[in-house]
C-alpha positions in Angstrom: 0.0 0.0 0.0 1.1 3.6 -0.7 0.6 6.5 1.6 1.0 10.2 0.6 1.3 12.9 3.2 1.2 16.5 2.1 2.5 19.4 4.2 3.4 23.1 3.8 0.0 24.6 3.2 -1.3 27.6 5.2 -2.3 31.2 5.0 -0.3 33.6 2.9 -0.7 37.1 1.7 -1.1 37.9 -2.0 2.3 37.9 -3.6 3.7 35.6 -1.1 5.2 32.1 -1.5 4.7 28.6 -0.1 6.4 25.3 -0.6 4.3 22.2 -0.5 5.8 18.8 0.2 4.4 15.3 -0.5 6.2 12.4 1.2 5.4 9.0 -0.2 5.8 5.7 1.7 5.2 2.1 0.9 5.7 0.4 -2.4 6.2 3.2 -5.0 8.2 1.2 -7.5 6.8 1.8 -10.9 5.8 5.4 -10.3 5.6 7.1 -13.7 4.0 10.4 -12.7 3.9 12.5 -9.6 1.7 15.6 -9.5 -0.2 18.2 -7.6 -3.9 18.9 -8.1 -6.1 21.5 -6.4 -9.7 22.0 -5.7 -11.2 25.4 -4.9 -14.6 25.7 -3.2 -17.4 25.0 -5.7 -15.0 23.9 -8.4 -13.7 20.7 -9.9 -10.3 19.3 -9.0 -7.7 20.4 -11.5 -4.2 19.5 -12.4 -1.6 22.1 -11.2 1.6 20.4 -12.2 3.0 16.9 -12.9 6.5 15.5 -13.2 7.1 12.3 -15.1 9.7 9.6 -14.4 11.5 10.5 -17.5 11.9 14.1 -16.3 9.1 15.8 -18.4 7.0 18.4 -16.6 3.6 19.9 -17.4 2.0 22.9 -15.7 -1.5 24.3 -15.8 -1.5 27.6 -17.8 -2.6 29.5 -14.8 0.5 28.6 -12.8 3.2 28.7 -15.5 6.1 30.9 -14.5 4.9 31.0 -10.8 5.0 27.4 -9.6 7.8 24.9 -9.8 7.4 21.1 -9.3 10.4 19.0 -8.3 11.2 15.7 -6.7 13.8 14.2 -4.5 14.0 10.5 -5.3 16.2 9.7 -2.3 13.5 11.1 0.0 10.6 9.9 -2.1 9.2 13.4 -1.9 7.7 15.7 -4.4 7.6 19.5 -3.9 5.6 22.4 -5.3 7.2 25.8 -4.9 4.5 28.4 -5.3 5.5 32.0 -5.8 3.5 35.2 -6.6 0.4 33.7 -5.0 -3.0 35.3 -5.7 -6.4 34.7 -4.1 -7.3 32.6 -7.1 -4.8 30.0 -5.9 -6.8 29.4 -2.8 -7.7 25.7 -2.7 -7.0 22.4 -1.2 -3.9 21.0 -2.8 -3.6 17.3 -3.3 -0.6 15.1 -4.1 -1.1 12.3 -6.6 1.1 9.5 -7.9 0.4 7.1 -10.7 2.1 3.7 -10.6 2.1 1.1 -13.4 0.0 -0.5 -14.6 -3.0 1.5 -13.5 -2.7 2.5 -9.8 -3.6 5.9 -8.7 -2.9 7.3 -5.2 -4.0 10.5 -3.5 -3.0 12.3 -0.4 -5.6 13.9 2.0 -4.8 17.4 0.9 -3.3 20.5 2.4 -5.2 23.8 2.4 -3.7 26.9 0.9 -5.4 30.3 1.6 -4.2 33.4 -0.1 -5.7 36.5 1.6 -4.7 39.8 3.0 
């Protein structure tokens, strides 16, 4: 079984920064994608950023140039550096990993609130 634990969320002022972490434990062999999703109140969950085992990275258009996804294989941890935050970034942020052949795991989420 795989467990994902997110941390790093909180309250930040507009223009501020946060760094989210997602620590994975258990059998993560075969992971081909690690990503961050978010769900704002009243909205559907959306992809924020994903990093593939081959090194490829995709970002949602709304976060390009502001957010950076990275991973530390030795620590089995994925990060999301979020800069220039705006109130529109307020959401619950979820970590996700996809393991071959078709396994999909989610964390419980960490809340991010951008407000003055």
